[in-house]
Residue frames as qw, qx, qy, qz and C-alpha x, y, z in Angstrom:
[[0.393, 0.640, -0.557, 0.354, -8.51, 18.60, -2.68],
 [0.797, -0.311, -0.485, 0.179, -7.18, 16.25, 0.02],
 [0.388, -0.906, 0.118, -0.120, -6.09, 17.63, 3.36],
 [0.378, 0.619, -0.632, 0.273, -2.31, 17.68, 4.00],
 [0.895, -0.353, -0.273, 0.004, -1.21, 14.85, 6.30],
 [0.015, 0.765, -0.497, 0.409, 1.12, 15.73, 9.18],
 [0.840, -0.173, -0.481, 0.183, 3.04, 13.16, 11.23],
 [0.270, -0.818, 0.307, -0.405, 3.83, 14.37, 14.77],
 [0.825, -0.012, -0.491, 0.281, 6.65, 12.51, 16.55],
 [0.089, -0.604, 0.392, -0.689, 7.01, 13.62, 20.18],
 [0.432, -0.110, -0.857, 0.259, 7.19, 11.70, 23.44],
 [0.111, 0.153, 0.495, -0.848, 5.05, 14.27, 25.28],
 [0.089, 0.475, 0.858, 0.177, 1.44, 13.18, 24.82],
 [0.021, 0.770, 0.383, -0.510, 0.13, 16.59, 25.91],
 [0.001, -0.545, 0.374, 0.750, 2.04, 18.31, 23.10],
 [0.085, 0.076, 0.880, 0.460, 0.90, 15.71, 20.57],
 [0.066, 0.629, 0.769, -0.089, -2.76, 16.17, 21.52],
 [0.004, -0.769, -0.166, 0.617, -2.57, 19.98, 21.60],
 [0.022, -0.430, 0.539, 0.724, -0.78, 20.31, 18.27],
 [0.095, 0.206, 0.915, 0.334, -2.96, 17.66, 16.61],
 [0.100, 0.697, 0.653, -0.280, -6.19, 19.34, 17.73],
 [0.056, 0.757, -0.035, -0.650, -5.10, 22.72, 16.38],
 [0.072, -0.271, 0.729, 0.624, -3.83, 21.30, 13.10],
 [0.135, 0.390, 0.898, 0.152, -7.11, 19.49, 12.52],
 [0.104, 0.788, 0.419, -0.438, -9.02, 22.72, 13.13],
 [0.038, 0.704, -0.307, -0.639, -6.81, 24.38, 10.50],
 [0.759, 0.515, -0.117, -0.382, -7.59, 21.77, 7.85],
 [0.241, 0.524, -0.817, -0.024, -4.84, 19.17, 8.31],
 [0.940, -0.190, -0.238, -0.155, -5.05, 15.44, 8.91],
 [0.124, -0.719, 0.614, -0.301, -2.76, 14.17, 11.67],
 [0.926, -0.141, -0.345, 0.058, -1.12, 10.94, 12.78],
 [0.199, -0.831, 0.421, -0.305, 1.20, 10.80, 15.76],
 [0.860, 0.041, -0.456, 0.227, 3.92, 8.70, 17.37],
 [0.577, -0.816, 0.018, -0.016, 5.57, 8.73, 20.79],
 [0.510, -0.606, 0.469, 0.391, 9.14, 8.07, 19.64],
 [0.221, 0.605, -0.547, -0.535, 11.28, 7.78, 16.53],
 [0.137, -0.081, 0.975, 0.154, 10.94, 4.02, 16.18],
 [0.344, 0.533, 0.721, -0.278, 7.15, 4.19, 16.22],
 [0.295, 0.759, -0.034, -0.579, 7.25, 7.15, 13.85],
 [0.062, 0.448, -0.764, -0.460, 9.45, 5.27, 11.40],
 [0.215, 0.177, 0.960, 0.021, 7.14, 2.26, 11.47],
 [0.348, 0.681, 0.472, -0.438, 4.07, 4.45, 10.89],
 [0.222, 0.706, -0.329, -0.587, 5.78, 6.21, 7.98],
 [0.005, -0.303, 0.884, 0.355, 6.92, 2.99, 6.32],
 [0.229, 0.304, 0.921, -0.084, 3.54, 1.26, 6.68],
 [0.305, 0.594, 0.288, -0.686, 1.44, 4.21, 5.55],
 [0.547, 0.479, 0.608, 0.321, -0.25, 3.83, 2.17],
 [0.182, 0.907, 0.150, 0.348, -0.53, 7.62, 2.07],
 [0.633, -0.017, -0.287, 0.719, 2.79, 9.11, 3.10],
 [0.214, -0.807, -0.305, 0.458, 2.78, 12.19, 5.35],
 [0.414, 0.830, 0.116, 0.356, 3.28, 15.52, 3.61],
 [0.106, 0.716, -0.400, 0.562, 5.36, 16.84, 6.51],
 [0.745, -0.296, -0.542, 0.253, 6.83, 15.59, 9.80],
 [0.255, -0.828, 0.233, -0.441, 7.05, 17.49, 13.10],
 [0.842, 0.055, -0.472, 0.257, 9.97, 15.92, 14.94],
 [0.520, -0.823, 0.199, -0.111, 11.01, 16.21, 18.58],
 [0.428, 0.628, -0.628, 0.168, 14.67, 15.46, 19.32],
 [0.075, -0.339, 0.824, -0.448, 14.85, 14.06, 22.85],
 [0.836, -0.079, -0.085, -0.536, 12.82, 10.83, 22.87],
 [0.611, -0.333, 0.714, -0.081, 13.19, 7.26, 24.17],
 [0.837, 0.272, 0.474, 0.015, 13.65, 4.18, 21.98],
 [0.593, 0.308, 0.324, 0.669, 14.82, 6.20, 18.96],
 [0.130, -0.644, -0.168, 0.735, 15.67, 9.89, 19.26],
 [0.461, 0.812, 0.175, -0.314, 14.91, 12.50, 16.64],
 [0.062, 0.739, -0.565, -0.362, 18.40, 12.64, 15.16],
 [0.337, -0.132, 0.919, 0.155, 18.50, 8.89, 14.60],
 [0.515, 0.576, 0.603, -0.198, 15.03, 9.01, 13.04],
 [0.327, 0.857, -0.097, -0.386, 16.10, 11.81, 10.68],
 [0.096, -0.539, 0.770, 0.329, 19.22, 9.93, 9.54],
 [0.399, 0.140, 0.905, 0.053, 17.17, 6.82, 8.81],
 [0.453, 0.723, 0.419, -0.312, 14.44, 8.80, 7.05],
 [0.219, 0.824, -0.299, -0.429, 16.88, 10.65, 4.79],
 [0.335, -0.275, 0.851, 0.297, 18.25, 7.32, 3.56],
 [0.221, 0.298, 0.875, 0.311, 15.04, 6.79, 1.58],
 [0.051, 0.803, 0.583, 0.111, 12.76, 9.86, 1.76],
 [0.259, 0.201, -0.019, 0.945, 12.90, 13.62, 1.23],
 [0.299, -0.754, -0.556, -0.180, 9.66, 14.27, 3.13],
 [0.087, 0.654, -0.217, 0.719, 10.06, 17.72, 4.76],
 [0.638, -0.411, -0.564, 0.326, 10.85, 17.75, 8.49],
 [0.115, -0.778, 0.136, -0.602, 10.41, 20.55, 11.01],
 [0.529, -0.029, -0.691, 0.492, 12.37, 20.00, 14.22],
 [0.473, -0.795, -0.154, -0.347, 10.69, 20.87, 17.52],
 [0.655, 0.188, -0.460, 0.569, 13.56, 21.80, 19.81],
 [0.495, -0.785, -0.244, 0.282, 14.18, 23.00, 23.35],
 [0.174, 0.973, -0.139, 0.061, 16.13, 26.26, 23.30],
 [0.400, -0.722, 0.556, 0.092, 19.24, 24.72, 24.90],
 [0.809, 0.077, 0.553, 0.185, 19.50, 22.18, 22.08],
 [0.387, 0.849, -0.104, -0.345, 20.58, 24.71, 19.42],
 [0.055, -0.574, 0.759, 0.302, 23.88, 22.96, 18.51],
 [0.433, 0.112, 0.894, 0.017, 21.92, 19.76, 17.98],
 [0.506, 0.718, 0.352, -0.323, 19.43, 21.61, 15.80],
 [0.213, 0.775, -0.448, -0.391, 22.27, 22.81, 13.58],
 [0.218, -0.253, 0.927, 0.172, 23.38, 19.20, 13.25],
 [0.515, 0.444, 0.698, -0.225, 19.78, 18.38, 12.31],
 [0.432, 0.807, -0.062, -0.398, 20.00, 20.87, 9.45],
 [0.010, 0.590, -0.751, -0.297, 23.22, 19.22, 8.31],
 [0.368, 0.044, 0.929, 0.001, 21.47, 15.86, 8.20],
 [0.004, -0.253, -0.727, -0.638, 18.52, 17.23, 6.25],
 [0.014, 0.636, 0.639, -0.432, 15.94, 19.02, 8.42],
 [0.247, 0.602, 0.448, 0.614, 13.97, 21.71, 6.59],
 [0.173, -0.689, 0.036, -0.703, 13.15, 24.04, 9.48],
 [0.446, -0.219, -0.744, 0.448, 13.02, 24.22, 13.26],
 [0.322, -0.702, -0.108, -0.626, 10.96, 25.90, 15.92],
 [0.197, 0.255, -0.728, 0.605, 11.99, 26.27, 19.55],
 [0.536, -0.568, -0.618, -0.086, 9.93, 24.96, 22.46],
 [0.332, 0.552, 0.714, -0.277, 7.84, 26.43, 23.93],
 [0.132, 0.072, 0.502, 0.852, 6.31, 27.79, 20.75],
 [0.444, 0.328, 0.220, -0.804, 3.25, 29.76, 19.73],
 [0.603, 0.297, 0.740, 0.015, 0.82, 27.55, 17.84],
 [0.472, 0.841, 0.139, -0.223, 0.24, 30.27, 15.25],
 [0.020, 0.766, -0.582, -0.273, 3.96, 30.43, 14.51],
 [0.459, -0.134, 0.871, 0.112, 4.08, 26.66, 14.13],
 [0.594, 0.586, 0.535, -0.133, 1.15, 26.79, 11.71],
 [0.337, 0.894, -0.154, -0.252, 2.87, 29.46, 9.61],
 [0.196, -0.572, 0.764, 0.223, 6.10, 27.45, 9.53],
 [0.565, 0.160, 0.810, 0.020, 4.19, 24.37, 8.38],
 [0.536, 0.762, 0.317, -0.175, 2.40, 26.32, 5.65],
 [0.124, 0.858, -0.403, -0.291, 5.65, 27.90, 4.47],
 [0.322, -0.351, 0.856, 0.202, 7.41, 24.54, 4.14],
 [0.561, 0.389, 0.730, -0.034, 4.42, 23.01, 2.36],
 [0.409, 0.862, 0.045, -0.298, 4.30, 25.97, -0.05],
 [0.039, -0.679, 0.662, 0.316, 7.93, 25.31, -0.97],
 [0.416, -0.030, 0.902, 0.108, 7.13, 21.67, -1.64],
 [0.528, 0.650, 0.503, -0.212, 4.08, 22.64, -3.69],
 [0.261, 0.853, -0.260, -0.370, 6.18, 24.98, -5.82],
 [0.162, -0.485, 0.819, 0.259, 8.57, 22.11, -6.51],
 [0.389, 0.180, 0.902, 0.054, 5.76, 19.90, -7.86],
 [0.465, 0.657, 0.148, -0.575, 4.01, 22.33, -10.23],
 [0.836, 0.459, 0.274, 0.127, 3.95, 21.35, -13.92],
 [0.533, -0.400, 0.325, 0.671, 7.33, 21.83, -15.58],
 [0.411, 0.823, -0.055, -0.388, 7.90, 24.29, -18.38],
 [0.835, 0.510, -0.119, 0.169, 10.04, 23.65, -21.44],
 [0.141, 0.779, -0.489, 0.367, 12.93, 25.37, -19.67],
 [0.648, -0.480, 0.505, -0.307, 12.60, 22.95, -16.76],
 [0.974, 0.157, 0.160, -0.034, 13.04, 20.01, -19.12],
 [0.562, 0.715, -0.336, 0.244, 16.48, 21.23, -20.15],
 [0.834, -0.270, -0.227, 0.424, 19.60, 19.93, -18.44],
 [0.084, -0.977, 0.166, -0.108, 21.50, 22.65, -16.58],
 [0.892, 0.082, -0.146, 0.419, 25.28, 22.35, -16.67],
 [0.104, -0.939, 0.312, -0.103, 28.21, 23.89, -14.90],
 [0.025, 0.580, -0.814, 0.032, 31.39, 21.99, -15.63],
 [0.215, 0.047, -0.975, -0.007, 30.91, 18.48, -14.26],
 [0.266, 0.270, 0.674, -0.634, 27.65, 19.38, -12.52],
 [0.233, -0.176, -0.673, -0.680, 24.57, 18.35, -14.50],
 [0.298, 0.196, 0.630, -0.690, 21.07, 19.08, -13.16],
 [0.161, -0.284, -0.780, -0.534, 17.81, 17.72, -14.53],
 [0.264, -0.086, 0.340, -0.898, 15.09, 19.91, -12.96],
 [0.703, -0.073, -0.310, -0.636, 12.14, 17.89, -14.26],
 [0.834, -0.102, -0.542, 0.014, 13.45, 14.79, -12.47],
 [0.475, -0.825, 0.233, -0.199, 15.13, 16.55, -9.54],
 [0.953, -0.046, 0.041, 0.298, 18.35, 14.71, -10.43],
 [0.039, -0.925, 0.369, 0.083, 21.92, 15.86, -9.94],
 [0.953, 0.116, 0.022, 0.279, 25.05, 14.32, -11.44],
 [0.177, -0.834, 0.442, 0.278, 28.74, 15.03, -11.08],
 [0.102, 0.375, -0.843, -0.371, 30.03, 13.53, -14.28],
 [0.564, -0.095, -0.733, -0.368, 28.41, 10.09, -14.31],
 [0.265, -0.135, -0.816, 0.496, 27.95, 9.95, -10.53],
 [0.339, -0.679, -0.478, -0.443, 24.43, 10.54, -9.19],
 [0.149, 0.120, -0.523, 0.830, 24.25, 12.88, -6.19],
 [0.291, -0.610, -0.732, -0.088, 21.19, 12.50, -3.96],
 [0.057, 0.155, -0.205, 0.965, 19.93, 15.93, -2.91],
 [0.093, 0.557, 0.704, -0.430, 16.93, 16.96, -0.85],
 [0.277, 0.791, 0.473, 0.272, 14.47, 19.29, -2.57],
 [0.197, -0.963, 0.001, 0.186, 15.89, 22.30, -0.72],
 [0.534, -0.466, 0.483, 0.515, 19.47, 21.36, -1.61],
 [0.514, 0.356, 0.621, 0.473, 18.53, 20.85, -5.26],
 [0.156, 0.911, 0.353, 0.149, 16.79, 24.20, -5.53],
 [0.329, -0.865, 0.184, 0.331, 19.72, 26.04, -3.94],
 [0.534, -0.248, 0.595, 0.547, 22.25, 24.41, -6.24],
 [0.428, 0.596, 0.597, 0.326, 19.96, 25.05, -9.21],
 [0.006, 0.985, 0.130, -0.116, 19.95, 28.78, -8.42],
 [0.377, -0.702, 0.424, 0.431, 23.75, 28.84, -8.42],
 [0.547, 0.070, 0.695, 0.463, 24.07, 26.79, -11.61],
 [0.332, 0.798, 0.479, 0.153, 21.59, 29.04, -13.42],
 [0.035, 0.992, -0.066, 0.104, 23.69, 32.05, -12.42],
 [0.878, -0.115, -0.004, 0.465, 27.19, 30.57, -12.52],
 [0.515, 0.201, -0.008, 0.833, 29.87, 33.15, -11.76],
 [0.182, -0.629, -0.134, -0.744, 27.34, 35.59, -10.29],
 [0.098, 0.014, -0.724, 0.683, 27.15, 36.46, -6.59],
 [0.431, -0.534, -0.568, -0.455, 23.64, 35.71, -5.34],
 [0.162, -0.477, 0.422, -0.753, 22.80, 37.54, -2.13],
 [0.012, 0.076, 0.910, -0.408, 21.65, 35.80, 1.03],
 [0.425, 0.330, 0.367, -0.759, 18.29, 37.55, 0.80],
 [0.565, 0.362, -0.429, -0.605, 17.76, 36.51, -2.81],
 [0.359, 0.144, -0.921, -0.046, 18.57, 32.85, -2.14],
 [0.100, 0.165, 0.810, -0.553, 16.44, 32.68, 0.99],
 [0.487, 0.360, 0.147, -0.782, 13.52, 34.35, -0.75],
 [0.548, 0.338, -0.581, -0.498, 13.75, 32.08, -3.80],
 [0.441, 0.096, -0.892, 0.025, 14.18, 28.79, -1.96],
 [0.148, -0.247, -0.815, 0.503, 12.57, 29.22, 1.47],
 [0.071, -0.764, -0.586, -0.259, 10.20, 32.15, 0.94],
 [0.034, 0.744, -0.029, 0.666, 9.73, 35.75, 2.07],
 [0.679, -0.704, -0.054, -0.201, 9.36, 34.74, 5.72],
 [0.902, -0.279, 0.049, 0.326, 12.96, 33.48, 5.88],
 [0.503, 0.776, -0.088, 0.369, 15.02, 36.35, 4.47],
 [0.206, -0.833, 0.413, -0.304, 16.89, 36.83, 7.76],
 [0.905, -0.303, 0.293, -0.061, 17.77, 33.16, 8.31],
 [0.367, 0.746, -0.548, -0.088, 21.33, 33.21, 6.94],
 [0.403, -0.398, 0.811, -0.146, 22.23, 30.18, 9.08],
 [0.835, 0.299, 0.400, -0.231, 19.89, 28.09, 6.91],
 [0.624, 0.735, -0.258, -0.058, 22.12, 28.85, 3.93],
 [0.052, -0.690, 0.712, -0.119, 25.32, 28.00, 5.80],
 [0.568, -0.191, 0.778, -0.186, 24.23, 24.57, 6.93],
 [0.811, 0.456, 0.310, -0.195, 22.48, 23.66, 3.67],
 [0.506, 0.778, -0.371, -0.030, 25.44, 24.67, 1.52],
 [0.255, -0.561, 0.778, -0.126, 27.70, 22.70, 3.88],
 [0.758, 0.100, 0.621, -0.173, 25.59, 19.61, 3.13],
 [0.720, 0.683, 0.029, -0.120, 25.73, 20.29, -0.62],
 [0.169, 0.792, -0.586, 0.006, 29.52, 20.73, -0.54],
 [0.484, -0.347, 0.793, -0.129, 29.99, 17.42, 1.31],
 [0.797, 0.333, 0.481, -0.152, 27.83, 15.59, -1.23],
 [0.571, 0.796, -0.189, -0.068, 29.69, 17.12, -4.18],
 [0.070, -0.700, 0.707, -0.066, 33.02, 16.20, -2.58],
 [0.676, -0.109, 0.713, -0.153, 31.84, 12.62, -2.05],
 [0.782, 0.549, 0.291, -0.058, 31.16, 12.51, -5.80],
 [0.758, 0.043, 0.234, 0.608, 34.71, 13.65, -6.55],
 [0.241, 0.772, 0.182, 0.558, 34.21, 17.40, -7.00],
 [0.335, 0.037, -0.393, 0.855, 35.91, 20.17, -5.04],
 [0.169, -0.744, -0.637, 0.114, 33.23, 21.54, -2.71],
 [0.289, -0.512, -0.065, 0.807, 35.09, 24.84, -2.72],
 [0.150, 0.283, 0.550, 0.772, 33.53, 25.74, -6.07],
 [0.283, -0.798, -0.450, -0.284, 30.65, 27.06, -3.94],
 [0.433, 0.071, -0.343, 0.831, 32.09, 30.08, -2.18],
 [0.204, -0.839, -0.441, 0.245, 30.74, 32.48, 0.41],
 [0.444, 0.492, 0.133, 0.737, 31.43, 35.96, -0.94],
 [0.144, 0.270, -0.233, 0.923, 32.35, 38.70, 1.54],
 [0.059, 0.310, 0.742, -0.591, 29.41, 37.91, 3.86],
 [0.370, 0.264, -0.128, -0.882, 27.10, 39.06, 1.07],
 [0.861, 0.232, 0.034, -0.451, 26.06, 35.86, -0.63],
 [0.727, -0.175, 0.639, 0.180, 27.25, 32.80, -2.52],
 [0.451, 0.670, -0.387, -0.444, 28.82, 32.19, -5.91],
 [0.923, 0.059, 0.370, 0.086, 29.35, 29.06, -7.99],
 [0.035, -0.695, 0.557, 0.454, 32.75, 29.14, -9.63],
 [0.772, 0.412, -0.356, -0.328, 33.19, 27.24, -12.87],
 [0.777, -0.336, 0.532, 0.003, 34.06, 23.60, -12.21],
 [0.130, -0.406, 0.776, 0.465, 36.38, 21.60, -14.42],
 [0.743, 0.308, -0.145, -0.576, 34.53, 20.40, -17.50],
 [0.922, -0.018, 0.386, -0.016, 34.33, 16.76, -18.52]]
């Protein structure tokens, strides 16, 4: 089995070397870049695309937010933001754009390793062989999901979702009209390690709502229910 490939994008060479050395000891292959522009060029040229990206925010040439916007225009490769503690509002914006996780600087290397493994496990679960049930189109009003192809449509309009967004929406469509608790959604989509990260749900559902609205659907069909969880109300049928 090939070793997972991690792309580190950080302008601090000391951090790049330290993280790379530890990742390699833990069985990962690593490539690195000193800013977003270099990272984007490495990603686009690579014959073997990285399995995950560790992304700093404050960098010269091209900062992390700009890199993430450009990346999400053509790739759903998972991204973990490396953030200074006083950048929290920017991190939330990163989630809105499409980041998968974040870890504050300074961080413990063991925590970073566990975050990387957790994100990669989610991606691995999304690529296991599909069952007969997965081949069936899921429908809720105008929302049509094709799990085997990771495709979402509102009527005839394709809606581009990240893997995390797709899996969250899929949970709601499968259980339309049922309140799904925060803990249940976090456990199903992110994993057991994330059951307290309610903010992840807020920002990811905000992204999903915006994308549904851009396709002509009322984003309000996804409702937060009494601080307990989320519910998908029936949308207008075709």
